[in-house]
TORTORGU-634857 format. One record per residue: residue number from 1; x negated, z negated, y negated of N, C-alpha, C, O in turn. Coordinates in steps of 0.2 Angstrom, whole numbers, plus 5000, padded with zeros to 4 digits. Layout:
% residues N
{NUM,{X,Z,Y},{X,Z,Y},{X,Z,Y},{X,Z,Y}}
...
***
This chain:
% residues 309
{1,{4335,5460,5164},{4332,5455,5161},{4336,5449,5161},{4342,5449,5158}}
{2,{4333,5443,5163},{4338,5437,5163},{4339,5434,5156},{4335,5436,5151}}
{3,{4343,5430,5155},{4345,5428,5149},{4340,5424,5145},{4339,5424,5139}}
{4,{4336,5420,5149},{4330,5417,5146},{4325,5421,5143},{4323,5420,5137}}
{5,{4323,5427,5147},{4318,5432,5144},{4321,5435,5138},{4318,5437,5134}}
{6,{4328,5437,5138},{4331,5440,5133},{4330,5436,5126},{4329,5438,5121}}
{7,{4331,5429,5127},{4331,5425,5121},{4323,5424,5119},{4322,5424,5113}}
{8,{4319,5424,5124},{4312,5424,5122},{4310,5430,5118},{4306,5430,5113}}
{9,{4312,5436,5120},{4311,5442,5117},{4314,5442,5110},{4311,5444,5105}}
{10,{4320,5439,5109},{4324,5439,5103},{4320,5435,5098},{4320,5436,5092}}
{11,{4317,5429,5101},{4313,5425,5096},{4306,5427,5095},{4302,5424,5092}}
{12,{4304,5433,5097},{4298,5436,5095},{4292,5435,5100},{4286,5436,5099}}
{13,{4294,5433,5106},{4289,5431,5111},{4289,5437,5116},{4294,5437,5121}}
{14,{4284,5442,5116},{4285,5447,5120},{4278,5448,5124},{4273,5446,5122}}
{15,{4279,5450,5131},{4273,5451,5134},{4270,5445,5137},{4273,5440,5137}}
{16,{4264,5445,5139},{4260,5440,5142},{4256,5436,5137},{4253,5440,5132}}
{17,{4256,5430,5137},{4252,5426,5132},{4245,5425,5135},{4243,5424,5141}}
{18,{4240,5425,5130},{4234,5422,5131},{4235,5414,5131},{4238,5412,5126}}
{19,{4233,5410,5136},{4236,5404,5136},{4235,5400,5130},{4240,5397,5128}}
{20,{4229,5399,5127},{4228,5395,5121},{4232,5397,5115},{4235,5393,5112}}
{21,{4232,5404,5114},{4236,5406,5109},{4244,5405,5110},{4247,5403,5105}}
{22,{4246,5406,5116},{4253,5405,5117},{4255,5398,5116},{4260,5397,5113}}
{23,{4251,5393,5118},{4253,5386,5117},{4253,5384,5110},{4258,5381,5108}}
{24,{4248,5387,5106},{4248,5385,5099},{4254,5388,5095},{4258,5385,5091}}
{25,{4255,5395,5097},{4261,5399,5094},{4268,5396,5095},{4272,5394,5090}}
{26,{4269,5394,5101},{4275,5392,5103},{4276,5385,5100},{4282,5383,5098}}
{27,{4271,5380,5100},{4272,5374,5098},{4274,5374,5090},{4278,5370,5088}}
{28,{4271,5379,5087},{4272,5379,5079},{4279,5383,5078},{4281,5382,5072}}
{29,{4282,5386,5083},{4288,5390,5081},{4294,5387,5083},{4299,5390,5082}}
{30,{4294,5382,5087},{4300,5378,5089},{4301,5371,5086},{4303,5367,5090}}
{31,{4300,5371,5080},{4301,5364,5077},{4297,5363,5070},{4295,5368,5068}}
{32,{4297,5357,5068},{4294,5356,5062},{4286,5357,5062},{4283,5356,5057}}
{33,{4283,5358,5067},{4276,5359,5067},{4273,5352,5069},{4277,5347,5069}}
{34,{4266,5352,5070},{4263,5346,5072},{4264,5340,5067},{4266,5334,5069}}
{35,{4263,5341,5061},{4264,5335,5056},{4271,5333,5056},{4272,5327,5056}}
{36,{4276,5338,5056},{4283,5336,5055},{4285,5331,5061},{4288,5326,5060}}
{37,{4284,5334,5067},{4287,5330,5073},{4283,5324,5074},{4286,5319,5075}}
{38,{4277,5324,5073},{4273,5317,5074},{4275,5312,5069},{4276,5306,5070}}
{39,{4276,5314,5063},{4278,5310,5057},{4285,5307,5058},{4286,5301,5057}}
{40,{4289,5311,5060},{4296,5309,5061},{4296,5304,5067},{4300,5299,5066}}
{41,{4293,5305,5072},{4293,5301,5078},{4290,5294,5076},{4292,5289,5078}}
{42,{4284,5294,5073},{4281,5288,5071},{4286,5283,5066},{4286,5277,5068}}
{43,{4289,5287,5062},{4293,5283,5057},{4299,5281,5061},{4302,5275,5059}}
{44,{4302,5285,5066},{4308,5283,5070},{4306,5276,5073},{4311,5272,5073}}
{45,{4300,5275,5076},{4299,5269,5079},{4299,5263,5074},{4302,5258,5075}}
{46,{4296,5264,5068},{4296,5259,5063},{4303,5257,5060},{4304,5252,5058}}
{47,{4307,5262,5061},{4314,5261,5059},{4318,5256,5063},{4324,5254,5061}}
{48,{4316,5255,5069},{4320,5252,5074},{4322,5245,5073},{4317,5242,5069}}
{49,{4327,5242,5075},{4328,5235,5074},{4323,5231,5078},{4320,5234,5083}}
{50,{4323,5225,5077},{4317,5221,5080},{4316,5221,5087},{4311,5222,5090}}
{51,{4322,5220,5091},{4321,5220,5098},{4319,5226,5101},{4314,5226,5105}}
{52,{4321,5232,5098},{4319,5238,5101},{4312,5240,5098},{4307,5242,5102}}
{53,{4310,5238,5092},{4304,5239,5089},{4298,5236,5093},{4293,5238,5094}}
{54,{4300,5229,5095},{4295,5225,5099},{4294,5228,5106},{4288,5228,5108}}
{55,{4299,5231,5108},{4299,5234,5115},{4294,5241,5115},{4290,5242,5119}}
{56,{4295,5245,5110},{4293,5252,5110},{4286,5253,5106},{4283,5258,5106}}
{57,{4285,5248,5101},{4279,5249,5097},{4272,5250,5101},{4268,5254,5100}}
{58,{4272,5246,5107},{4266,5247,5111},{4265,5254,5114},{4260,5257,5115}}
{59,{4271,5258,5114},{4271,5265,5116},{4271,5270,5111},{4272,5276,5112}}
{60,{4271,5268,5104},{4272,5272,5099},{4267,5278,5099},{4269,5284,5097}}
{61,{4261,5277,5100},{4256,5282,5100},{4257,5288,5105},{4257,5294,5104}}
{62,{4259,5285,5111},{4261,5290,5116},{4267,5294,5114},{4267,5301,5115}}
{63,{4272,5291,5111},{4278,5295,5109},{4276,5300,5103},{4278,5306,5103}}
{64,{4272,5298,5099},{4269,5302,5093},{4266,5308,5096},{4267,5314,5095}}
{65,{4261,5307,5101},{4257,5312,5104},{4261,5317,5108},{4259,5323,5108}}
{66,{4267,5315,5111},{4270,5319,5115},{4276,5323,5111},{4280,5326,5114}}
{67,{4277,5321,5105},{4283,5323,5101},{4283,5331,5100},{4288,5334,5099}}
{68,{4278,5334,5101},{4277,5342,5101},{4278,5345,5108},{4278,5351,5108}}
{69,{4278,5341,5113},{4277,5344,5120},{4283,5349,5121},{4282,5354,5125}}
{70,{4289,5347,5118},{4295,5351,5120},{4294,5358,5117},{4296,5363,5120}}
{71,{4290,5359,5111},{4289,5365,5109},{4284,5369,5113},{4285,5375,5114}}
{72,{4279,5366,5116},{4274,5369,5120},{4278,5372,5127},{4276,5377,5129}}
{73,{4283,5368,5129},{4286,5369,5135},{4290,5376,5135},{4292,5379,5140}}
{74,{4292,5378,5129},{4295,5385,5128},{4291,5391,5131},{4294,5396,5133}}
{75,{4285,5390,5132},{4280,5395,5134},{4281,5396,5142},{4278,5401,5144}}
{76,{4284,5391,5145},{4283,5391,5153},{4289,5389,5156},{4291,5390,5162}}
{77,{4294,5385,5153},{4299,5381,5156},{4306,5385,5155},{4308,5386,5149}}
{78,{4309,5388,5160},{4315,5391,5159},{4320,5387,5156},{4321,5381,5157}}
{79,{4324,5390,5151},{4330,5387,5147},{4327,5383,5141},{4331,5381,5137}}
{80,{4321,5381,5141},{4318,5376,5136},{4320,5379,5129},{4322,5375,5125}}
{81,{4319,5385,5128},{4319,5388,5121},{4326,5387,5118},{4327,5386,5112}}
{82,{4331,5387,5122},{4338,5386,5120},{4339,5380,5117},{4344,5379,5112}}
{83,{4336,5375,5119},{4337,5368,5117},{4335,5367,5109},{4337,5362,5106}}
{84,{4331,5371,5106},{4328,5370,5100},{4332,5373,5094},{4331,5371,5088}}
{85,{4338,5376,5095},{4341,5379,5090},{4348,5381,5092},{4350,5380,5098}}
{86,{4352,5383,5087},{4359,5386,5088},{4360,5391,5082},{4359,5389,5076}}
{87,{4362,5397,5084},{4363,5402,5079},{4370,5401,5077},{4375,5405,5079}}
{88,{4371,5396,5073},{4378,5395,5071},{4382,5400,5068},{4388,5401,5069}}
{89,{4378,5405,5064},{4382,5410,5061},{4382,5416,5065},{4385,5422,5062}}
{90,{4380,5416,5071},{4381,5423,5075},{4387,5423,5079},{4389,5427,5083}}
{91,{4391,5417,5079},{4397,5417,5083},{4403,5420,5079},{4405,5418,5074}}
{92,{4405,5425,5082},{4410,5430,5078},{4416,5426,5076},{4419,5422,5080}}
{93,{4418,5426,5070},{4424,5423,5067},{4423,5416,5065},{4428,5413,5063}}
{94,{4417,5413,5066},{4416,5406,5064},{4411,5406,5059},{4405,5408,5060}}
{95,{4413,5404,5053},{4408,5404,5047},{4407,5397,5045},{4410,5392,5047}}
{96,{4402,5396,5041},{4400,5390,5038},{4406,5387,5034},{4410,5390,5031}}
{97,{4408,5380,5035},{4404,5375,5038},{4404,5374,5046},{4402,5369,5049}}
{98,{4407,5379,5049},{4407,5380,5057},{4411,5375,5060},{4409,5372,5066}}
{99,{4416,5373,5057},{4421,5368,5060},{4424,5371,5066},{4427,5367,5070}}
{100,{4424,5378,5067},{4428,5381,5072},{4423,5381,5079},{4426,5384,5084}}
{101,{4417,5380,5078},{4413,5380,5084},{4415,5374,5089},{4417,5369,5087}}
{102,{4416,5376,5095},{4418,5370,5100},{4414,5364,5100},{4408,5365,5101}}
{103,{4417,5358,5101},{4413,5352,5102},{4411,5351,5109},{4407,5348,5111}}
{104,{4416,5354,5113},{4415,5353,5120},{4410,5358,5123},{4410,5364,5122}}
{105,{4405,5356,5127},{4399,5360,5129},{4401,5365,5134},{4399,5371,5133}}
{106,{4406,5364,5139},{4408,5369,5143},{4412,5374,5140},{4411,5380,5141}}
{107,{4416,5372,5135},{4419,5378,5131},{4415,5382,5127},{4415,5388,5127}}
{108,{4410,5379,5124},{4405,5383,5120},{4401,5388,5125},{4400,5394,5123}}
{109,{4399,5385,5131},{4395,5390,5136},{4400,5395,5138},{4397,5401,5139}}
{110,{4406,5394,5139},{4410,5399,5141},{4412,5405,5136},{4413,5410,5138}}
{111,{4412,5402,5130},{4413,5407,5124},{4407,5411,5122},{4407,5417,5120}}
{112,{4401,5407,5122},{4395,5410,5119},{4389,5411,5123},{4385,5415,5122}}
{113,{4389,5407,5129},{4383,5407,5133},{4378,5403,5130},{4379,5400,5125}}
{114,{4372,5404,5133},{4366,5400,5130},{4362,5403,5126},{4358,5400,5122}}
{115,{4362,5410,5125},{4357,5414,5121},{4358,5412,5114},{4353,5414,5110}}
{116,{4364,5410,5111},{4365,5408,5104},{4362,5401,5103},{4362,5398,5097}}
{117,{4359,5398,5108},{4356,5391,5107},{4361,5386,5108},{4367,5386,5107}}
{118,{4358,5380,5111},{4363,5374,5113},{4360,5367,5110},{4362,5362,5113}}
{119,{4357,5368,5104},{4354,5361,5102},{4358,5356,5101},{4357,5350,5104}}
{120,{4364,5356,5098},{4368,5350,5097},{4371,5347,5103},{4371,5341,5104}}
{121,{4372,5351,5108},{4375,5349,5114},{4370,5346,5118},{4371,5341,5122}}
{122,{4363,5348,5118},{4358,5345,5121},{4356,5338,5118},{4355,5333,5122}}
{123,{4357,5337,5111},{4356,5331,5108},{4361,5326,5111},{4359,5320,5112}}
{124,{4367,5328,5111},{4372,5324,5114},{4371,5322,5121},{4372,5316,5123}}
{125,{4369,5327,5125},{4368,5325,5132},{4362,5321,5133},{4362,5316,5138}}
{126,{4357,5322,5130},{4351,5318,5131},{4352,5311,5128},{4348,5307,5131}}
{127,{4356,5310,5123},{4357,5303,5121},{4361,5299,5127},{4359,5294,5128}}
{128,{4365,5303,5130},{4368,5300,5136},{4364,5298,5142},{4364,5293,5145}}
{129,{4359,5303,5143},{4354,5302,5148},{4349,5296,5146},{4347,5292,5151}}
{130,{4348,5295,5140},{4344,5290,5138},{4347,5283,5139},{4344,5278,5141}}
{131,{4354,5283,5137},{4358,5277,5138},{4358,5275,5146},{4357,5269,5147}}
{132,{4358,5280,5150},{4358,5279,5157},{4351,5276,5159},{4350,5271,5163}}
{133,{4346,5279,5156},{4339,5277,5158},{4338,5270,5155},{4335,5266,5159}}
{134,{4340,5268,5149},{4340,5261,5147},{4343,5256,5152},{4340,5251,5153}}
{135,{4349,5258,5154},{4353,5253,5158},{4350,5252,5165},{4349,5247,5167}}
{136,{4347,5258,5168},{4344,5257,5174},{4338,5253,5174},{4336,5248,5178}}
{137,{4334,5254,5168},{4328,5250,5167},{4329,5242,5166},{4326,5238,5168}}
{138,{4335,5241,5162},{4337,5234,5161},{4338,5230,5167},{4337,5224,5168}}
{139,{4341,5234,5172},{4343,5231,5179},{4336,5230,5183},{4336,5225,5187}}
{140,{4331,5234,5182},{4325,5234,5186},{4320,5237,5182},{4318,5243,5182}}
{141,{4316,5233,5178},{4311,5235,5173},{4305,5238,5176},{4300,5234,5175}}
{142,{4305,5243,5180},{4299,5246,5183},{4295,5251,5179},{4298,5253,5174}}
{143,{4289,5252,5181},{4285,5257,5177},{4289,5264,5178},{4289,5268,5173}}
{144,{4291,5266,5183},{4294,5272,5184},{4300,5273,5180},{4301,5278,5177}}
{145,{4304,5268,5179},{4310,5268,5175},{4308,5268,5167},{4312,5272,5163}}
{146,{4303,5265,5166},{4301,5266,5159},{4298,5273,5157},{4299,5275,5152}}
{147,{4295,5276,5162},{4293,5283,5161},{4299,5287,5160},{4298,5291,5155}}
{148,{4304,5286,5163},{4310,5290,5162},{4312,5289,5155},{4314,5294,5151}}
{149,{4313,5283,5153},{4315,5281,5146},{4310,5285,5141},{4313,5288,5136}}
{150,{4304,5285,5142},{4299,5287,5137},{4300,5295,5136},{4299,5298,5131}}
{151,{4301,5298,5142},{4302,5306,5141},{4308,5307,5138},{4309,5312,5134}}
{152,{4313,5304,5139},{4320,5305,5136},{4319,5304,5128},{4321,5308,5124}}
{153,{4316,5298,5126},{4315,5297,5119},{4311,5302,5116},{4312,5304,5110}}
{154,{4305,5304,5119},{4301,5310,5116},{4305,5316,5115},{4304,5319,5110}}
{155,{4308,5318,5120},{4312,5325,5120},{4318,5324,5115},{4319,5329,5111}}
{156,{4321,5318,5115},{4327,5317,5110},{4324,5317,5103},{4328,5320,5098}}
{157,{4319,5315,5102},{4316,5315,5095},{4314,5322,5093},{4316,5324,5087}}
{158,{4312,5326,5097},{4310,5333,5095},{4317,5337,5094},{4317,5340,5088}}
{159,{4322,5336,5098},{4328,5340,5097},{4332,5338,5091},{4335,5342,5088}}
{160,{4332,5331,5090},{4336,5329,5084},{4332,5331,5078},{4336,5332,5073}}
{161,{4326,5331,5078},{4322,5333,5072},{4323,5341,5071},{4324,5343,5065}}
{162,{4324,5345,5076},{4325,5352,5076},{4332,5353,5072},{4333,5358,5069}}
{163,{4337,5348,5074},{4343,5349,5071},{4343,5348,5063},{4348,5350,5060}}
{164,{4338,5346,5060},{4337,5345,5053},{4333,5351,5050},{4332,5350,5044}}
{165,{4332,5356,5054},{4328,5362,5051},{4333,5368,5050},{4336,5370,5055}}
{166,{4334,5370,5044},{4338,5375,5042},{4337,5382,5046},{4342,5385,5048}}
{167,{4331,5383,5047},{4329,5390,5051},{4331,5389,5058},{4330,5394,5061}}
{168,{4333,5383,5061},{4335,5383,5068},{4342,5383,5069},{4345,5382,5074}}
{169,{4346,5385,5063},{4353,5385,5063},{4356,5391,5062},{4362,5392,5061}}
{170,{4352,5397,5061},{4354,5403,5059},{4351,5409,5064},{4345,5408,5066}}
{171,{4355,5414,5065},{4352,5420,5069},{4346,5423,5065},{4342,5425,5068}}
{172,{4346,5422,5058},{4341,5425,5054},{4336,5420,5053},{4334,5418,5048}}
{173,{4333,5418,5059},{4328,5412,5059},{4322,5413,5056},{4318,5408,5055}}
{174,{4320,5419,5055},{4313,5421,5052},{4313,5426,5047},{4309,5431,5048}}
{175,{4317,5425,5042},{4317,5430,5036},{4310,5432,5033},{4307,5427,5031}}
{176,{4308,5438,5034},{4302,5440,5031},{4296,5436,5034},{4290,5436,5030}}
{177,{4297,5433,5040},{4291,5430,5043},{4290,5423,5040},{4284,5420,5041}}
{178,{4294,5420,5037},{4293,5413,5034},{4293,5407,5039},{4291,5402,5037}}
{179,{4296,5408,5045},{4297,5403,5049},{4291,5398,5050},{4292,5392,5048}}
{180,{4286,5400,5053},{4280,5396,5054},{4277,5394,5047},{4274,5389,5047}}
{181,{4277,5398,5042},{4274,5397,5036},{4277,5391,5033},{4274,5386,5030}}
{182,{4284,5390,5033},{4287,5384,5031},{4287,5378,5035},{4285,5373,5032}}
{183,{4288,5379,5041},{4289,5373,5046},{4282,5370,5048},{4282,5364,5049}}
{184,{4277,5374,5048},{4271,5372,5051},{4265,5372,5046},{4263,5367,5044}}
{185,{4263,5378,5044},{4257,5379,5039},{4258,5375,5033},{4254,5371,5031}}
{186,{4264,5375,5030},{4265,5371,5023},{4265,5364,5024},{4262,5360,5021}}
{187,{4269,5362,5030},{4269,5354,5031},{4262,5352,5033},{4260,5346,5031}}
{188,{4258,5355,5037},{4252,5353,5039},{4247,5353,5033},{4242,5349,5033}}
{189,{4248,5357,5028},{4244,5357,5022},{4245,5352,5017},{4241,5349,5014}}
{190,{4252,5350,5016},{4254,5346,5011},{4256,5339,5013},{4257,5335,5009}}
{191,{4258,5338,5019},{4259,5332,5022},{4264,5328,5018},{4263,5323,5015}}
{192,{4271,5330,5018},{4276,5326,5014},{4276,5319,5018},{4276,5318,5024}}
{193,{4278,5314,5013},{4278,5307,5016},{4284,5306,5019},{4290,5306,5017}}
{194,{4284,5304,5026},{4289,5301,5030},{4288,5294,5030},{4284,5292,5034}}
{195,{4293,5290,5028},{4292,5283,5027},{4297,5279,5031},{4302,5282,5034}}
{196,{4295,5273,5033},{4299,5269,5037},{4305,5266,5032},{4304,5264,5026}}
{197,{4311,5267,5035},{4317,5265,5031},{4321,5260,5035},{4327,5261,5035}}
{198,{4318,5255,5038},{4322,5251,5043},{4327,5247,5040},{4331,5244,5043}}
{199,{4327,5246,5033},{4332,5242,5030},{4338,5246,5028},{4342,5243,5025}}
{200,{4338,5252,5029},{4344,5256,5027},{4344,5263,5031},{4339,5265,5033}}
{201,{4350,5265,5031},{4351,5272,5034},{4352,5273,5041},{4356,5277,5044}}
{202,{4348,5269,5046},{4349,5269,5053},{4356,5266,5055},{4357,5260,5053}}
{203,{4360,5270,5058},{4367,5268,5060},{4368,5269,5067},{4365,5274,5070}}
{204,{4373,5266,5070},{4376,5267,5076},{4380,5274,5076},{4384,5274,5071}}
{205,{4379,5279,5080},{4383,5285,5080},{4388,5285,5085},{4387,5286,5091}}
{206,{4394,5283,5083},{4400,5283,5088},{4402,5289,5091},{4404,5290,5096}}
{207,{4401,5295,5087},{4403,5301,5089},{4397,5306,5088},{4396,5308,5082}}
{208,{4393,5307,5093},{4387,5311,5092},{4388,5318,5090},{4384,5321,5086}}
{209,{4393,5321,5093},{4394,5328,5092},{4396,5329,5084},{4395,5334,5081}}
{210,{4400,5324,5082},{4402,5324,5075},{4396,5324,5070},{4395,5327,5065}}
{211,{4391,5319,5072},{4385,5319,5068},{4381,5326,5069},{4379,5328,5064}}
{212,{4381,5328,5075},{4377,5335,5075},{4380,5340,5071},{4376,5344,5067}}
{213,{4386,5341,5071},{4389,5346,5067},{4389,5345,5060},{4389,5349,5056}}
{214,{4389,5339,5058},{4389,5337,5051},{4382,5339,5048},{4381,5341,5043}}
{215,{4376,5338,5053},{4370,5340,5051},{4369,5348,5050},{4366,5350,5046}}
{216,{4372,5351,5055},{4372,5358,5054},{4375,5361,5048},{4373,5365,5045}}
{217,{4381,5358,5046},{4384,5360,5040},{4380,5358,5034},{4380,5362,5029}}
{218,{4377,5353,5034},{4373,5351,5028},{4367,5354,5027},{4364,5356,5022}}
{219,{4363,5356,5033},{4357,5359,5033},{4357,5367,5032},{4353,5370,5029}}
{220,{4362,5370,5035},{4362,5377,5035},{4361,5381,5029},{4357,5385,5028}}
{221,{4364,5379,5023},{4364,5382,5017},{4356,5383,5014},{4355,5387,5011}}
{222,{4352,5378,5017},{4345,5378,5014},{4341,5384,5017},{4336,5385,5014}}
{223,{4344,5387,5022},{4340,5393,5025},{4339,5398,5020},{4334,5402,5019}}
{224,{4345,5399,5016},{4345,5404,5010},{4340,5402,5005},{4336,5406,5002}}
{225,{4339,5396,5004},{4335,5393,4998},{4328,5394,5001},{4323,5396,4997}}
{226,{4326,5393,5007},{4319,5394,5009},{4317,5401,5009},{4312,5403,5007}}
{227,{4322,5406,5011},{4321,5413,5011},{4319,5415,5004},{4315,5419,5003}}
{228,{4323,5413,4999},{4322,5415,4992},{4315,5412,4989},{4312,5415,4986}}
{229,{4314,5406,4991},{4308,5403,4989},{4302,5407,4992},{4297,5407,4989}}
{230,{4302,5409,4998},{4297,5413,5001},{4296,5420,4997},{4291,5422,4996}}
{231,{4302,5423,4995},{4301,5429,4992},{4298,5428,4985},{4294,5432,4983}}
{232,{4300,5423,4982},{4296,5421,4975},{4289,5420,4976},{4285,5422,4972}}
{233,{4287,5416,4981},{4280,5414,4982},{4276,5421,4984},{4271,5421,4982}}
{234,{4279,5425,4988},{4276,5431,4990},{4275,5436,4984},{4270,5439,4984}}
{235,{4279,5436,4979},{4278,5440,4973},{4272,5437,4969},{4269,5441,4966}}
{236,{4270,5431,4970},{4264,5428,4967},{4258,5429,4971},{4253,5430,4968}}
{237,{4259,5429,4977},{4253,5430,4982},{4255,5433,4988},{4257,5429,4993}}
{238,{4254,5439,4989},{4257,5442,4995},{4252,5442,5001},{4253,5444,5007}}
{239,{4246,5439,5000},{4241,5437,5005},{4242,5431,5008},{4238,5429,5012}}
{240,{4247,5427,5006},{4248,5420,5009},{4242,5415,5008},{4241,5412,5013}}
{241,{4240,5415,5002},{4234,5411,5001},{4237,5404,4997},{4242,5403,4998}}
{242,{4232,5401,4994},{4234,5395,4991},{4239,5395,4986},{4244,5391,4985}}
{243,{4239,5401,4982},{4245,5402,4977},{4252,5402,4980},{4256,5400,4978}}
{244,{4252,5406,4986},{4258,5407,4989},{4261,5400,4992},{4266,5398,4990}}
{245,{4256,5396,4995},{4259,5390,4998},{4260,5384,4992},{4265,5380,4993}}
{246,{4256,5385,4987},{4258,5380,4981},{4265,5382,4978},{4269,5377,4977}}
{247,{4267,5388,4978},{4273,5390,4976},{4279,5388,4981},{4284,5385,4979}}
{248,{4278,5389,4987},{4283,5388,4992},{4284,5380,4992},{4290,5378,4993}}
{249,{4278,5376,4992},{4279,5369,4992},{4283,5366,4986},{4287,5362,4987}}
{250,{4281,5369,4980},{4284,5367,4974},{4292,5368,4974},{4296,5364,4972}}
{251,{4294,5373,4977},{4301,5375,4977},{4305,5371,4983},{4311,5370,4982}}
{252,{4301,5369,4988},{4305,5366,4994},{4303,5359,4995},{4306,5356,4999}}
{253,{4299,5356,4991},{4296,5349,4993},{4301,5344,4993},{4302,5340,4997}}
{254,{4306,5344,4988},{4311,5339,4987},{4315,5339,4993},{4316,5333,4996}}
{255,{4319,5344,4995},{4324,5344,5000},{4320,5344,5007},{4323,5341,5012}}
{256,{4314,5346,5008},{4311,5346,5014},{4309,5339,5016},{4310,5337,5021}}
{257,{4306,5335,5011},{4304,5328,5012},{4311,5324,5013},{4310,5320,5018}}
{258,{4316,5325,5010},{4322,5322,5012},{4325,5323,5019},{4327,5319,5022}}
{259,{4324,5329,5021},{4326,5331,5028},{4322,5328,5033},{4324,5326,5038}}
{260,{4315,5328,5032},{4311,5324,5036},{4312,5317,5037},{4313,5314,5042}}
{261,{4314,5314,5031},{4315,5306,5031},{4322,5305,5035},{4323,5300,5038}}
{262,{4327,5309,5034},{4333,5309,5037},{4333,5310,5044},{4336,5307,5048}}
{263,{4328,5315,5046},{4327,5316,5053},{4325,5310,5057},{4327,5309,5062}}
{264,{4320,5306,5054},{4317,5300,5057},{4323,5295,5057},{4323,5292,5063}}
{265,{4327,5295,5053},{4333,5290,5053},{4337,5292,5059},{4340,5288,5062}}
{266,{4338,5299,5059},{4343,5301,5065},{4340,5300,5071},{4344,5297,5076}}
{267,{4334,5301,5072},{4330,5299,5079},{4331,5292,5080},{4333,5290,5086}}
{268,{4330,5287,5076},{4330,5280,5077},{4338,5279,5078},{4339,5275,5083}}
{269,{4342,5282,5075},{4349,5280,5076},{4352,5282,5083},{4356,5279,5086}}
{270,{4349,5288,5085},{4351,5290,5092},{4348,5286,5097},{4351,5284,5102}}
{271,{4342,5284,5097},{4339,5279,5101},{4342,5273,5101},{4344,5270,5107}}
{272,{4344,5270,5095},{4348,5264,5095},{4355,5265,5098},{4357,5260,5101}}
{273,{4358,5270,5097},{4365,5271,5099},{4365,5271,5107},{4369,5268,5110}}
{274,{4360,5274,5110},{4359,5274,5117},{4358,5267,5120},{4361,5265,5125}}
{275,{4354,5263,5116},{4352,5256,5118},{4359,5252,5117},{4360,5248,5122}}
{276,{4363,5253,5112},{4369,5249,5112},{4374,5251,5117},{4377,5246,5120}}
{277,{4374,5257,5118},{4379,5259,5123},{4377,5257,5130},{4381,5256,5135}}
{278,{4371,5256,5131},{4368,5253,5138},{4369,5246,5138},{4368,5243,5144}}
{279,{4372,5243,5133},{4373,5235,5133},{4367,5231,5132},{4367,5225,5134}}
{280,{4362,5234,5128},{4356,5230,5127},{4355,5227,5120},{4350,5224,5118}}
{281,{4361,5226,5117},{4360,5224,5110},{4357,5217,5109},{4354,5216,5104}}
{282,{4359,5213,5114},{4357,5206,5113},{4353,5204,5119},{4352,5198,5121}}
{283,{4351,5208,5123},{4347,5207,5130},{4340,5206,5128},{4337,5211,5126}}
{284,{4337,5200,5130},{4329,5200,5129},{4326,5205,5134},{4328,5205,5140}}
{285,{4322,5208,5132},{4319,5214,5136},{4311,5212,5138},{4307,5210,5133}}
{286,{4310,5212,5144},{4303,5211,5147},{4300,5217,5147},{4302,5222,5150}}
{287,{4294,5218,5144},{4290,5224,5144},{4287,5225,5151},{4286,5220,5154}}
{288,{4287,5231,5152},{4284,5233,5159},{4279,5239,5158},{4279,5242,5153}}
{289,{4274,5239,5163},{4269,5244,5162},{4271,5251,5162},{4276,5253,5165}}
{290,{4268,5255,5158},{4270,5262,5157},{4264,5266,5158},{4259,5265,5154}}
{291,{4264,5271,5162},{4259,5276,5163},{4262,5283,5164},{4267,5283,5168}}
{292,{4259,5288,5161},{4262,5295,5162},{4257,5300,5162},{4254,5300,5156}}
{293,{4256,5304,5167},{4251,5309,5166},{4255,5316,5167},{4252,5321,5166}}
{294,{4261,5316,5170},{4264,5322,5172},{4271,5321,5169},{4273,5316,5166}}
{295,{4275,5327,5170},{4282,5327,5167},{4287,5327,5173},{4291,5332,5173}}
{296,{4287,5322,5177},{4291,5323,5184},{4298,5324,5183},{4301,5328,5187}}
{297,{4302,5321,5179},{4309,5321,5178},{4312,5327,5176},{4318,5328,5176}}
{298,{4308,5331,5173},{4310,5337,5170},{4308,5344,5174},{4311,5349,5172}}
{299,{4304,5343,5179},{4302,5349,5182},{4308,5353,5186},{4308,5359,5185}}
{300,{4312,5349,5189},{4317,5353,5193},{4324,5351,5190},{4329,5353,5194}}
{301,{4325,5349,5184},{4332,5347,5182},{4333,5351,5176},{4329,5352,5171}}
{302,{4339,5354,5175},{4341,5358,5169},{4346,5354,5165},{4351,5351,5168}}
{303,{4345,5354,5159},{4350,5350,5154},{4356,5355,5153},{4361,5353,5149}}
{304,{4356,5361,5156},{4361,5366,5154},{4368,5365,5158},{4373,5368,5156}}
{305,{4368,5360,5162},{4374,5358,5166},{4378,5353,5162},{4375,5348,5161}}
{306,{4384,5354,5160},{4388,5349,5156},{4388,5342,5160},{4388,5342,5166}}
{307,{4387,5337,5156},{4387,5330,5159},{4393,5327,5156},{4395,5327,5150}}
{308,{4397,5324,5161},{4403,5320,5159},{4402,5313,5160},{4399,5311,5165}}
{309,{4404,5309,5156},{4403,5301,5156},{4408,5298,5161},{4408,5292,5162}}
***
């Protein structure tokens, strides 16, 4: 069995999917769920500084609509599933706060392979790819180059948001089956407020890997809290009805809302960091036509190859 199929089996995806069920299940199992990812992406656009916000607001709805596509891709795209998580606590001899995990992607792959997940390394690489896409577009603002930018922004939004999910940072990613109940069903029912915070919090990230691992260290302990909240809620309502979700939401609402809002700021910051690194901080940007019906730039390219600047 190849390593991709092994990971899919590890993540609970076995056998053949009925297409509709498979797309729904995968989408809800590889991230914050529909409400979480779409809200984070919408807020991320609103958080941007004026020059970027003016450029990308016309495309905001497209970015929002495609923000869950990376989750759907896990059902059919080789390697995609690895991008959404890292089993930080499964790496022998390296414990929280995981300072001993390699920051270099090649070193990590040689020591652990891809089956433990590669999310922070993909966030780092995709930010660099977005920088390159911005730079190419600024030199020749064609529709094709804007298409590349949009796909980079959409996928970076999804993976950076995943980095803020505690259950995506541990090998015990689905204790007692809570994964989709917490990330998807609960959020879709209660709609925590993800607000625009453009006047604070969004910063240039000079060291993206340092940022990624600081997020892992800060978010990881909450997986235990979520698991305990689920146990408490199940004791009240083992059929997972309204009583169960009311309890789970009451116990997790505060830190979950904070993580979603900080995820939106992180996405804005990464988009902004790529923009600055591309030399566009003070460049007047001419809008160009954008249309996209397919996903051409990702069909034959793998992010699993280390990228050096």
